[in-house]
C-alpha positions as CSV (number, residue, x, y, z in Angstrom):
1,M,101.6,128.4,102.7
2,S,101.9,128.3,106.4
3,V,104.8,129.4,108.6
4,K,105.3,129.5,112.4
5,I,108.4,130.7,114.1
6,T,109.3,128.9,117.3
7,K,112.3,128.7,119.7
8,G,115.1,126.4,118.8
9,N,114.3,123.9,121.6
10,K,110.7,123.3,120.3
11,S,110.1,120.0,118.6
12,D,109.0,120.1,114.9
13,L,106.5,117.3,115.6
14,S,104.8,119.3,118.3
15,I,103.8,122.2,116.0
16,A,103.3,120.1,112.8
17,S,99.5,119.8,113.4
18,V,99.2,123.5,114.1
19,I,100.9,124.6,110.9
20,S,99.1,122.1,108.8
21,E,95.6,123.4,109.7
22,G,93.7,124.7,106.7
23,I,96.2,123.2,104.2
24,S,95.3,120.4,101.7
25,G,97.4,118.5,99.2
26,K,101.1,117.7,99.8
27,L,103.3,118.6,102.7
28,F,107.1,118.4,102.3
29,G,109.4,118.2,105.3
30,D,112.8,117.1,106.5
31,K,113.6,114.0,108.5
32,A,112.5,115.6,111.7
33,Y,108.9,115.0,110.6
34,I,109.2,111.2,110.3
35,S,106.5,109.8,112.6
36,K,103.8,107.2,112.0
37,G,101.4,109.1,114.2
38,L,101.9,112.4,112.4
39,F,101.6,110.7,109.0
40,H,98.3,109.1,109.9
41,Q,97.0,112.3,111.4
42,L,97.9,114.4,108.3
43,F,96.6,111.6,106.0
44,S,93.2,111.6,107.7
45,N,93.1,115.4,107.2
46,G,93.7,115.0,103.4
47,L,97.5,115.8,103.4
48,R,100.3,113.6,102.0
49,L,103.5,113.9,103.9
50,F,106.8,113.6,102.0
51,T,110.2,113.4,103.6
52,N,113.6,111.9,102.8
53,L,114.0,108.4,104.3
54,L,116.3,107.4,107.0
55,K,119.0,104.8,106.1
56,D,117.2,101.9,107.8
57,M,113.7,102.7,106.4
58,K,111.8,100.8,103.7
59,T,110.9,102.7,100.6
60,Y,107.4,103.4,99.6
61,L,105.7,104.2,96.3
62,S,105.4,107.8,95.3
63,D,105.1,109.7,92.0
64,I,108.3,110.6,90.2
65,D,107.3,114.2,90.3
66,D,107.1,114.1,94.1
67,K,110.6,112.6,94.3
68,R,111.9,115.4,92.2
69,L,110.5,118.0,94.6
70,L,112.3,116.4,97.5
């Protein structure tokens, strides 16, 4: 588990790579973490990013157990 406390005006995307260092497996986040660039960066480091989808986004395939965790 990794935690970082930041000021309220700090973007979640700007610290996502910092808090994901040394973690492997699955990473669950809110809609603030939706970014193609972040997804590809985490995926290349062995992490799978799971978020709820925005209304206008296409669905993607995921395990039923992963959907339950969201």
